Structure formats: structure tokens, C-alpha cells
C-alpha positions in Angstrom: 19.1 -18.5 4.9 19.2 -18.1 1.5 15.5 -17.7 1.4 15.5 -15.5 4.0 18.0 -13.0 2.1 15.4 -13.5 -1.2 12.9 -12.7 1.3 14.1 -9.5 2.6 15.0 -8.5 -0.9 11.5 -8.9 -2.2 10.2 -7.2 0.9 12.2 -4.1 -0.2 11.4 -4.2 -3.6 8.1 -4.8 -3.2 7.9 -1.3 -1.0 9.6 0.3 -3.8 7.4 -1.2 -6.6 4.0 -0.5 -4.4 5.3 3.5 -3.9 5.8 3.5 -7.5 2.2 2.3 -8.0 0.7 5.1 -5.5 2.7 7.6 -7.2 1.4 6.7 -10.8 -2.3 6.9 -9.3 -1.4 10.2 -7.8 0.1 11.5 -11.0 -2.8 10.2 -13.3 -5.1 12.7 -11.3 -7.6 9.9 -11.6 -8.3 8.8 -8.2 -6.1 6.7 -5.6 -7.0 4.0 -3.1 -9.0 5.2 -0.2 -6.1 5.5 2.6 -3.9 7.0 -0.1 -6.8 9.7 -0.8 -6.9 10.5 2.9 -2.6 11.0 2.8 -3.0 13.0 0.0 -5.5 15.2 1.1 -3.8 15.6 4.6 -0.9 16.9 2.7 -3.0 19.7 0.6 -5.0 20.7 3.4 -2.5 21.1 5.9 1.2 20.6 4.7 3.9 18.0 5.0 4.9 15.6 2.3 2.6 12.7 1.6 5.3 10.1 2.9 5.3 12.1 6.0 1.4 11.5 6.7 1.9 7.8 5.7 4.4 7.7 8.7 2.3 10.0 11.5 -1.1 7.8 10.6 0.8 4.7 10.6 2.3 5.4 14.1 -1.2 6.4 15.2 -2.6 3.2 14.1 0.0 0.9 15.5 -1.1 2.9 18.7 -4.4 2.1 18.2 -4.0 -1.5 17.5 -2.2 -2.1 20.6 -5.1 -1.3 22.4 -7.8 -2.8 20.3 -5.7 -6.0 20.1 -4.5 -5.8 23.7 -0.9 -6.5 22.2 2.4 -5.0 22.5 3.5 -2.1 20.6 4.4 -3.3 16.8 7.8 -2.1 16.5 8.3 -3.9 13.3 5.6 -2.0 11.4 7.3 1.3 11.7 9.8 -0.2 9.2 6.9 -0.9 6.7 5.6 2.4 7.1 9.0 4.3 6.8 10.2 2.7 3.9 6.6 3.6 2.2 6.5 7.1 3.2 10.1 7.6 2.1 10.0 5.6 -1.3 6.7 7.7 -2.0 8.6 10.8 -1.5 11.6 9.9 -3.6 9.3 9.1 -6.4 6.9 12.3 -5.9 9.6 14.8 -4.7 12.6 13.7 -6.3 11.9 11.5 -9.6 8.7 13.1 -10.6 8.7 16.6 -9.1 6.7 19.2 -11.0 5.4 16.5 -13.4 2.1 17.2 -14.5 0.2 14.8 -17.0 -2.6 16.4 -19.0 -3.1 14.1 -21.7 -6.1 11.7 -20.9 -4.8 8.7 -22.9 -1.4 9.3 -20.8 -3.3 9.6 -17.5 -5.3 6.4 -18.3 -2.0 4.5 -18.8 -0.6 5.9 -15.6 -3.5 4.5 -13.7 -3.3 1.1 -15.5 0.6 1.1 -14.4 -0.3 2.6 -10.9 -2.6 -0.3 -10.4 -0.3 -3.0 -11.7 2.5 -1.4 -9.4 0.7 -1.9 -6.3 -0.6 -5.3 -7.2 2.9 -6.4 -7.9 4.2 -4.7 -5.0 2.3 -5.8 -2.3 2.8 -9.5 -3.6 6.6 -9.1 -3.6 6.9 -7.5 -0.1 4.0 -10.1 1.2 6.8 -12.6 0.4 8.7 -11.9 3.8 6.3 -12.4 6.8 7.2 -9.4 8.7 6.0 -6.1 9.7 2.4 -6.2 8.4 1.2 -2.6 7.5 -0.5 -1.0 10.4 -3.9 -0.5 8.1 -4.0 -4.6 7.5 -3.7 -5.0 11.4 -6.6 -2.3 12.1 -8.4 -4.6 9.6 -8.0 -7.6 12.3 -8.3 -5.4 15.1 -11.9 -4.3 14.0 -12.7 -7.7 13.2 -11.7 -9.2 16.6 -13.3 -6.5 18.3 -16.6 -6.2 16.4 -17.0 -9.8 15.6 -17.9 -8.7 12.1 -15.9 -10.9 9.2 -12.8 -9.8 8.0 -14.4 -9.0 4.6 -17.1 -6.7 6.5 -14.2 -5.0 8.6 -11.8 -3.9 5.6 -15.0 -2.8 3.6 -16.2 -0.9 6.5 -12.9 0.7 7.2 -12.5 1.3 3.7 -15.6 3.5 3.5 -15.0 5.3 6.4 -11.6 6.4 5.3 -13.0 7.3 1.7 -15.5 9.7 3.4 -12.8 11.5 5.4 -10.6 11.7 2.4 -13.6 12.7 0.4 -14.5 15.7 3.0 -10.5 17.2 3.3 -10.5 17.0 -0.6 -8.4 14.0 -1.1 -8.2 12.6 -5.1 -11.1 10.2 -5.3 -12.2 8.8 -8.8 -12.5 6.1 -11.2 -9.2 4.9 -9.7 -10.3 4.9 -6.2 -12.8 2.3 -7.6 -10.6 0.2 -9.6 -8.0 -0.3 -6.7 -11.1 -1.2 -4.5 -12.2 -4.1 -6.5 -9.0 -5.0 -8.6 -5.8 -4.9 -6.0 -7.0 -7.8 -4.3 -6.7 -10.5 -7.3 -3.8 -8.7 -8.7 -2.2 -9.2 -5.2 -3.0 -13.0 -5.4 -1.8 -13.5 -8.9 1.2 -11.5 -7.8 2.2 -13.4 -4.8 1.9 -16.7 -6.1 4.1 -15.9 -9.1 6.6 -14.2 -7.1 6.6 -17.3 -4.5 7.7 -19.3 -7.8 10.5 -16.9 -8.3 11.7 -17.0 -5.1 11.7 -20.6 -4.5 13.7 -21.1 -7.7 16.3 -18.5 -6.6 16.7 -19.8 -2.9 17.0 -23.2 -4.7 14.1 -24.9 -3.0 12.4 -25.5 -6.5 13.5 -26.2 -9.8 11.9 -24.4 -12.7 9.6 -26.4 -15.0 10.4 -27.3 -18.3 
């Protein structure tokens, strides 16, 4: 029970940290990940907040995944996209509303902070094996329906989304490349570290001396 409580805590804090990282990337104006570029591009093109588009696209993906995987509607995933959307709008529209960074050194610093925040946030929220992001489920659905490897399925989806984001004017740049190749190793690193911390807090393991 204690372990579950800490897992939930890591899940919520992970969502908050992940959304902070994405916000830092947006503020850096040096490029964001492919999916985030899509959400920002839709917001700039059509209107509504970035968080709203995360929720809308997430719902559409949940419906698509249901048919591709021939499974039940994943209601739990709604929690994840709702939290990410709300937290990103909180950072963008409340904490950093009207903030524009023009100094290149500061922008590069925000880029690094954003990538670290994303890696830490994902590694943190994965401590609770619950409510998988519908984007990850779509990757598994493509893998299941096409027979492509998981790596190929993920790469193919990222390329398609990146093209769409580029067409609608999403923020694509050096940050997009860094996110594409750097997030995986960072998530693995942070996941292991947070797993150890959670285990110690829950009393399942003792800190090493």
C-alpha cells in the first residue's frame, strides 16, 4: 500500500515535471518534440490552448487505438492526457504568461532544462504502471497491425507527425533533434534512479552506505 502511494505521488509529480520540461522547450523557441510541435502548431493555426490540443488529439488517439488494438476504450489514459494538458497550460498561461526569451544563451539553457525535465518527468511518472500515454499505445498499435518492430513503429510515427507539424508551422529546430535522440537514454537513466528512491521511501530497500 505504501509503495502504491509513492507510485501515485511520482506519477503526479512526473506529469508536472514533464509538462515543465515541454514548456521550457517551447519558451526556448529552438524546437520541441514532434508531437509537441504538432500541438503548438495546431494552437497557433486554429486557436485554443496547447493543453486543449493535447487533450483533443489524445482522445482521438485513444479511439484510434481501440480499433487498431481491438481492445476496450482506455479510459485510464484520459487521466494522463488531462493532467499533461492542464499542467502545460498552467506553466504557459499562468506562471510564464507573456514571457519571451530573446537572449541566445538563455534560450540554450532553457533547451537543456527542458530536455532534462522531460526525461526526469517521464522517468518519474512511469513508476506507476497506469494510464499509459495514448501516443505510446499508438506505437504499440502500429507494431501490432503492421508487424514492424517497436523501434520502426515509433520512428515512422515520429516522422509522419513531424511532417504534419512542419506543414502547419509547428516549432521545429535543433531541440526537435535533441529530443528525438536524447530523451530515450535520459528516461532510462531517470527511471532507474527514481525506482531506487521509491523503493527506499516505501521501505522495500535500504539506502546503500
